[in-house]
N, C-alpha and C positions, 0 to 999 in steps of 0.2 A: 504494500500498500503506500503512495507516493505521499507524503505530508506535508503541509504548507502552514506557515502563519499570517495571515491575514494582522499588520500592523497599524493601529489607528491612533494618528496624535492628532488631538481637536486643538480645533483654534476658535474659542467663542468670542463675539463680537458682542458690542454691547445695545440695548433696546428697549432701555427704559421699562414701560411697561408690558413692554412685548417679551422679559422672563416670564412669563407666564406660556407664551407660545413655546421657547426655549427648552422649559420646563418639557413640555409634552416628547419635543426631539430626544432631550436627555434621557428620557425615561423609555424612549426605544432603543437608545443606543445600550442600556444598562438592560435591558430584556433581554437584546441581542448576546451581549457580552455573558449574560445567565444563561442561554440557552446554548452556546459554544461548550461553556462548562459542563453545564449535563448530558451534552451529545458525548465531549471526551471523557467522562468521568461513566456513563453510564446511568446514572441516576434517572430517577422517574419523571417520564416528560412531562410537562406544564402546561395550563391553559394558555388560552388568550393568544396573543403574536408571539411567544414567546415557544408554545409550544410547535407556530408556523413558520418560528426561524430553524427548531433544530429538526425541521420535518423535511425542510430545504437543505442543510447540511448534511443528515443523513441521503436525500437522493444525490445530492452529488458523490457523496462518496460510492453511490452501489451505481450510477449511470457514468460516474469520468476515472473512479479509483485515486480520486484528491480527497483526501481524509483534512478536511480544513478547521482553524483552529482562528477565532477568532477574537483579537485583546485589544483592548485600548490602555495603554500604557506610558501615553503623554498627554498631559491639559491644560493647555494656556489660556485664559481668558482675562475680559477686562469689562467691567463695570456688570450688568445682568448678566453678560456670559460667565465673568467671575466669580460671582455668586451661586451662579448653577455648576462652574464645574468645580467649585466646591464641593459643593453635597453629591453627586456624582463620583469624585475622585474617593470619595470616605467612602461612599457605598461599595466602591471596586476593589479599595485597598483592605477592606474588614467584613465585606461578605452581609452588609448592612442592607435594607431594604430603603429604595426612596418611596415608594408605594403611602409610608404615615406623610411624605411631604405635600402631595397632591390636595388634600383638604386644609391645611394651613394656606399654600398656594390661594386657592379659593377664597378662604377664608379672610386672609390677611392682607393681601398685596390689593386694600381696597382706603381708596383713600379718607373714610370715618374712621380705619383703623391703624392708619399710618400718622393720621395727623395729630401733633403734640399738642396736649389736656391745653396749655397756657397758650396754642397758638388758633385754636378753636373761636369762631365764634361765639359768643355768648347767648345770643336771641336770633332770632330770624330774620328781625329788623338789622341787626348789625352789618353796617356797609351795605347796606342795601344797592347804595345809589353807585357801587361797585360794578354791579352785574355789567350795563352796557359800555363802561371800559374794557371789561373782558370778554365780550363778543368783538369789540372794533380791535383787540391786540389780536386776538386769534381771525380778520379779516372777516367776519360775515358778521349778521346782524343775529336776532334772537329767532326771526324765522329760518334763516337757512339754517339756524341751530337744529332748530328742529326737521329740518330737510335732511340732515345728515346721522341724524341717530334715528333707530329703530324705532318704528312707533308704539313696541312692546317692554321697550326700556326706557323711551324719553323723560317717562316721570321720575327715574330713582337715575338718572343721568343729571338731569335739569337740577335737582337736590342737591346731589351731591356735586355739580360743578359750581353751584352755589355757595356751597359749605366751605368748596376749597378755595375760591376767590373769594371770599369776605374773613378770611382766617388772616393770621396776623401779614401786613406785607411789611418789607424790606427787610424781612426777617425768613428764614426757610419754612416754610410752614410744616413739615415732617418733620417727626421726630426722631432724634437721632439714637438718643436711648433706647426707646421705644424700638423703634428697628432693629438695635444689637439684641435687645432682649427676644425679638423673633428668630433671629437668627440661631440663637441658642435654645430655646424651645425647637425649633426644626431638627436643632442636632440633636435635643433631647429626644425627641419622635424617634428618631433614629434609630441611636441606641437604645430605645428599649422594643421597640416593632422588630418582626420577625429576621431572622438573620440567617445565611448560607454561607457555601467557603468563599474565601477569597477569589477573586476573578480574573486573577495573573498566576501561572505559575510559581513557586519556590524559585528566589532567585531572580526573577521577573520583575525591577523596579518599578514602580508607578512613580510618576513624578509629575506636580504640580505647579504650575505657576502663575500667581495673582497680580496684575499690574495695578501699579498703584501710582498718584500723583503727589510728591512732593510738594507743598504750597510754597512752604519758603526754601525749600530748595537746600542743598548741603555740599559743600564745596570737594571738589573733587581736584588733582594735580593730572597737570597735562604737559609731557614731557618735550621742547620745544629746541631747536638749534641756540635760537636767541631770544629770549633768556633761557638758559636751561629749564627752567621751572616756572608753569605760573597756575592760579589758581582758579577754575572755574565754578560756576553752579551748575549745580546736575538736580533736576527737578524728576524724571524718572525714579520708580523704585519697581523692584519685583520682587514678591514674596515669594518664594519658594521651599517646596516641602516634598518630600519623598520619604517613601517607606522601605526603601533599598532593595526591596527584594524578599522581604521578613514580614511575615503574618503577625499582623498585629491587632489592638483592640479598637483603636484609633489611630487616625493618619497625623493626629496631632491632638495636642491638647484641645478642648472646646474652645478654650480661650483666644486660643491664636488662630485658629479657623475662623472664628467669628470677628476676630482682626482683618484680616485679608477681607471675610466676606460684605464686614461693614463697611470700610476704607474703600474698595474699589467701584463700588456701586453706592457713592454720596454723590448722586448729580446733582450738578451746581446749582446753588437756586431751591432746590426743590427739599436736599437733606443737609443740616448744619454739615460741616468738615469735619470727618474724624479726628479725635485725641485719644490718648492712652487713659488719661482721666475719665473720659467718657465708661470705656470697657470695664477702669476700677470701679465706678462707680454703681455699675449695672449689677458686676461681678460682689461686691458689698452686699448690693440689697438679696440676692439670690443667693447668698451665703455659700457662694462658690470659690473653691482656692485655683489658685495659678501659679503653681509650683517652679513652672521654667519661668517666669515673667523676664529674670535678669540675662537668662542665657539666650532665649527669642529675642528681646528687641537688643540685645550685641550683636543680634546674626543679623537682623533686617535692617536695623538702624545702625548701624557700625559706630558711623561718624558722629553723628548724635547723642548714643550711648558713650562715645570716649569723652565727649564735652560734658557729658553729666545735662544733655537737657530733650532726650528721649522721651520724655511725660510731653513737653509740650510742643512736638512733632502737628504740624498740623497735617493732615491727611485726604483729599480729595479722590475723585472719580477717578480711574486704571484709565478710561476711556479718553480724557483731553487727550493726554500725548501718545496713546498705544493702545488705540481700539483694535486693533489686529496683531495681537502680538505673537508673530513668529517667531522673530527670535529667538527667545527662549528653547521656544519648543525646537528649534533647530538643530539649537547646542546642545539640548537633551540627548540625541541620537548615541553623543556617545556613553560606555558602557552599556550599551544593551547585547544583552546576552544572543547567543544563537544557536538553536541548538536543531534547526530546521531551515529549510530553505522560507524566505520572506517576500511580502509583497508589503511596503513603508506606504500610507497612505495618508497623506496631508488634508485633513476635513476639515474645513470653517466652517462655522454655521452662521449664517448672515441674513437674521429674520425681515429687516427691510430692505431689499439690494435696490441699489437706485434711487432712494428716497431720498428727498432733499427737504427741504424747509422752506415755507414759500408765504411769504407775507402778503403779497400782493393779490389782486385777484387773478394776473397770469404771472407766469413763470417770468414774461418778457418786464416788466413793471419796475422801476429802477427803485432799489431799496432806499429806504428813510437812511437819517443819520441812527436814529437807537436801532433800527434792522442791522444795519452795517455794525456795528459793534455786538451785536449778538448774535450775527452770524460770524464772525469773526472771532468772538472766545470762546465759542461752542459748538458750533454745528461745523464749520470747514476745517478744524482738526479732524475732527472723529470720521466725515466725508471722505477723506485722502483715499488715493487708491493703494491694493499693495500690491503695485506694479513692483516696485523695490523689491519683494520679498520672492515672490514670485519668480520673479529675475532670477533674484540667487540660488532659490531651489533649481528652477530649470538649468543656471548653469553649473550648477556643483552636477547634474544629471547629465547633461550633456559630456561633462568631464569622464564621467565615467563611463556614457558609450563611444567616446572617442580611446578608452584605453580598451575597450572591450576589441572595440575593431583593431588595435593596433597587435593585441594578444591573437585574433584571428589571423591577419595578415603575417605575423609571423612564424605561428603556430609550427607550420613546415620546417621553417628552416631549423627552431628551436629542438622537434624532434629528431631531424637530421645530425644537430650537433652532438644529440645526447647518446643518440645510434651509435655515432663513431665514435664516441668517447668511450660505451661498456662492450660494443659489439650485440648481435641480435642474440645472443645466446644470454645477453641477462632475461628476458621473460620465461629462460627455461627454468631458471633458477627458485627455490621458493623464498622468500625475500623472509626476513629475520629481522629480529628486534638491531643486530649488530651489523647486518647488512644495509640495513636502511640508514644508519648512520654512517657507516664507511662512503656508501654511494652518494651519500647528499653532500659530504664534503668535497669530495672529488668533482661534483658539479659544481660546486661552488666558486672550485680553484677554476677549473674551468672557465667558468663565465669569464672571471677576473681577467684572465689571459685573453678570451678573446675581443674581451671590451675594451683593451688596451687603454690610453690612456686618460678616455671617455669614462674609466670605472673610478679613478680618483675623484671624480666630481660626485657619481655616485655617492661614493666612500664619504667624503665629506655631508655630504644629504642625510645619509645613515645617519651618521653622529650628533648633527643638528637634531635631528628629529625624537634621535633618543634622550637628547638633552632637555628637548621640550616636554616629552613626556613621562620623563621621571620626576621634572620639575610640575607637571601638573599630579601627579602622586601623592607628591611630598607635600604640596600644595594646599589638598582636599584633605589629606593627612592632619594638617596640622590645623585646619578648621579658622583659619582666621583668613578673613575675604580681604580683598583690597590689591589691585593692581601690583603696587608698591608693594607691599606684601610678594607678589610675585615675581617681581625684575629680581628681590633680593637671593630669595632662593634660589634662581635659574643663575645667579651670580655666583653665589657659592659652589652652584655643580658645575658648572662650567669650567669654573678655576680648580676644582678639585681633577674635573677629567684632565685638563691641561697640565696638570704638576704630575699627575702617575702616567703620563706619553698616551694615555686612551685615545687624544685626536692626533696621532702620529700618521696621516692621512696618508701624505705623499710615500711613505717607507711601505708603510701597511698594502697600500694597492695599487703600487705603481711596478714594483717587483716583489721583493722576496714581502713575507707576512708579518707584521707586527704581532706578538705574541702577547704582549698590552694589550692591545685593538681588538684581535681576535678574540679574548678572555672577557673585555668590555661585550660587544656586543652579545656575545653567548650567555650572558650576565645577566647582560640590561634590556636588549632589543626584543622586545615583545610583542610590537606592531609586528618585527617579519614574520615572527611566526602566525599571526593572526592575518594577515596578508596570502600567507603560503596557504593555508587552511579555505581561505574565503575563494582563492581559486580554485582549489580542488573541488570545493563543493560548485564552485558554477560549472566546473567543467563534466563534472557527475550528472546535475540537473540534463546537461546537452545531450551527453549521450543516452540519460533516459527519454528525453522527446526522441531522438534518434531511433531506439526502439520502439518497435510496434506495441508490443505487449508480450507476456508469455515467460519465459523460465529465467531469459536474462535479466529483465526486468525484475523478478523477483530475486534476482542473486545480489544488485545492488542493495538493501536495505542495509546489508551490515557494514559494508562499503559507508554507507553516509551515517547510521549511526555512530562509527568512527571518528569520522571526520568532524561532526557536530557535537559529541561526547568530548573530543578533544580541544572543539575551537571552544567550548564552554567552559573550560578549565583553565584556558589560556584567560577569558572573556572576566572571568568573577577576580585574577588579578586586578581587574582596573578598576573595581569596587572600592569605594573609599573605606568602608569598615573592614577591609581584608589589610590596610596597613593602620588604622585607628593605634594601633600600640605604639608607634611613631610620634605621635602626635607632641608629648612633651620636647623629643629633641627636634624634632622640626620650628617649633615654637622657640626655643633658644638659639637656635643654629646663629653664628656671630661668624669664627672664622671659617677653621679647617673641615669643609663636607665632607671630606673620606671618611671618618667611622661612620656619620651616618648614611654614607653609599652604601657602606659594606654590610650595614644593616638591612636596607633596603634590598638589596642582593639576596640577601637569605630571605627574607620575607615573601620576595617574586618565585626560590626556587626555581627558575628554569630550566635547570640541570635535570632536577629531578623529573619536571613536568617532560622534557623532551623525551624521557627515554620511556616517560608510562606512553606517550604518542607514537612512538615509533613500535614501542610492542602492542598496540591495539591497531596503528594499522597495519602491521605486518600480518595478523592475524587476518584481517580481511582483506589484504589485498591475496594471500593465499589461497583463500575460498574464492576467490573470482575465478572465471572461465579466461583462459589464457589470450582470447583474441575481445574482451574488456580489459584485462589487467593492460593491457599493451598501452590504450593513450591514458588512461588514469596515473599510470606509473610514470609515463615518459611528461606529462602536466606536472607530478609532484618534484620529478627529478629537473625539470624543466624551468622548475620556478626561477632559481637566480638570474638567470637568461631573460624572463618575461617580466623582471624587477627591477631590472636594469634598464628597461626600455620601457616602463609607465609611470616608476615611483613621481620622476617627478609632474605628472599629470596630477597624481592624487592631492597635491596642496595640503597635505596635512591630515587627509580624511579618509585614510587607509585604513584605522582603527574602528571607524564606523560601522555602520550595517552599510557596507558598499553595494549597492544596488540604485537604481534611479529611484526617485521618490512622484508618486502622483500625486497631485492636487485633485480632489472632489470638493464638491460646496453643496450643501445645504441649504436651501433657501426655497420660499413659496413659487418663486420662479419654475425651481427646477422639477416640482412634482405637479406633474400634470396629468396623470391618469383619472384623477376624480375631477378637477378644474382648474380651468386655465384662468389666465388674468393674475397671478402672483398676489401678491398680497393684497390690492385693493380688492379683489375678489373673495375674501376668504377671511383675512385678519382683521378685527375692532379695534385692536391696541393701537394699531398706526391712526387710529382718530386724535385728535387736541394735538398736534405734534409729539404723539407716542405715548401720550400719558393716558388715552383710552382707557385701557382694560381695567386703571381703576377707580373709572368712575361706575363700571358696571357688573356683577357677579356675571351676568350672562354672556358679559364680553369676555370675559377672564375662560368660563368653560368651552365657551368658541375657541378661543384662542390656544386652550390647552388641547381641544380635541384634536382639530388639525396641524397643531404642532407632533401628537402623536401618529398622524393619518402623514404626517409628510416624511417626518422620518423615517416610519417604515417602508414606503417607496424608496425613499431614496438610500436605505441601509440595504434593501434590497437588488437594489440598481447594483452596489458598489459589493455587494459578496457574489453577485456572477461574473462581473467585471475581473476579476482577480484569476477563474478561469481561463487558462491555455488555452491558445487561436484551437488546437485539435480537442480541446474536450468542453462539448457544448451541450446545454441542456434540450431536451426535445421542443419543437416549435409548439411554440402558447405557452409553454409551461412558466414560465417568468410573470405572464398576465394573469393566468391563473393563481400563482401565490399570491400575488399583491392582491387580487380580488379577494382571498383566504384569510390574509390580512388584513385588511380594511371589515370587513365582516366580522372578524374577532375582535377589534378594539370597540366597534360598535357594541354589538351584544355584550362585551365589558363595562363599558361605559353607561351606556342608557340607563340604568336604574340608578348610577350616579349625580348624573347631570341633569339634574331636574329642570335649571332656568331652561335651559334649550331643547325643547321637546321637539319642536316645530323642526329644527337645526337635523334633528337623528332619520326624520321621517326623510329630508329633501336627501341629505346624505346616499339614503338608502337607495331609494331610486337614480340617484345620481351614478352609484356603483353599481347597480342592475342586480 
């Protein structure tokens, strides 16, 4: 059985009241992850859309021979997307359920539940004169509001809109402490609700990144030529969380998750800025402890903590400067374990693509003085296209494809060089651990000789890469963030490498080998081993695709297991906790880094792992038929030749999941099976400049339901798109699966969503 992982990195946009719609989407993603875990573990099938997803995975396995696992291991979010990301990450890491959140969203995401007690109007006559001004600001009169609001919800929306606009002016109407309490209530509800298994395999980390805007900013040092150093004010913050691949009761202390959720979603003007003091006061009222407070603040607000002003930091909505947080998600690709073939997807959730704020009657009207200011400080930064992010991902994927093309182009020559070196009798010998090690060293020396003086440049690149990798391992083990700390560690390591003669590249690679340099690479060049096994895994996948089926396809299972089991062991060495015992030495590093380098070498233990890998691969090679063993063994021994040609193309990415990344979007515009027309045709929360769902429970139920339906459709599309070209479902099956998922969702939600009975009936007719 061929195995594959569909790994999802989610990037969740802001959307104000469309957070309810995004909850529906995240709930379907969570249900798919649960269905995948149940499929792999063989547990009892679940009902609803989760059962449909599991049946789809079983059908794919039965019809194509592909055993697919779906994992969500990276989540990055801003504003409403950040808040939803916190809850989804908690559910994936702990096995907790998202079901208790739905009722909280429908009940509490309401203007009357969010308005601060001190801000609420004291009577029905308070600021009654403000209503016409509110209609004018929205660009419509009261009659036009009647036309834009559904008749069955018109009275409710009018009453709550009146309540909202007559609340406290020139101060945010929504209560910050109240919002913080609601987030803590939601986390408590998840904690006491039903619980299942963790939705990632052990060793596979779940990383969450929540963007926040530091209103006052914090100083950051920048290195220049002249002057040598300048100070700039940085306002972007990313609050990271990780379970490091270890099962846990909670991804982080609930206070810390509430910190991130409250700070990232404090929409300017609606919610007051977030401060640590607000959270402290709420925790005191709830009689809740926060034992890791100091360590958390030191980690997420290092500059403020060092200056003893972390309690006074003013944090506002994360989408002000980073509404599409692709960068932290891209950076998180490092340290990803790999135990089977991977299809990596970046999925960004945009609840209202292309929606812009329009103050005039038409988009062509010239904005007024105040409209220009509001657009500049609020809307324009949020609507900035993600072209830069997509181009970065595309550039990375292009380099990977270019590297693969080069490998294919030179494969014939490399195989010829290996066969010339060893002779054709190589494939008649039974590989053993000792023979593999000897053959590998011989091929390495031959690659150096054949490459000539070009090998010296390759050697310089390898040494520089190892220094960077060692710096990264020690930096994360030390646990003290900041670019200055990174530079100091790298400087000490580079000095130690030079002092010990490990960087004698000319001597080592232009002729006779330097024993010191070779010993250094054998002890620290982790990336070289990972690149070799990844190349071997890709070659195995190509051979599997070339085989039609039958005995040879079954014989490759042992080799696949040997490759990915070995790869996982090397990748585990990149995890921060593996070298946590070096923290004290890293933090006290001042002079000679040689002793610390020795300790890291012992912690890596690459010589031992190399021996275990050789034994594992030797057994797998011996069990292959000779005609299949030949191309795989040629790739393994030819790796030094391939690496010389392709390492410059990797640009520091050789240790990552080294496969092209595909980008998918989940948005109303992309889910057209039920109804076309995008957000305008389906969502209510887009009204009143995306505050609409705060004014009506019916609007929230509508958007939540559409979120589930759109999420189901897009996740089915993404699952099917991961199938290779030669593995396709029978005609009409995808539409049938979507239809089944839609009906399952409506059946499940009909008794619960009492405010939109007409919608359920309408959708059943549209679905057919």
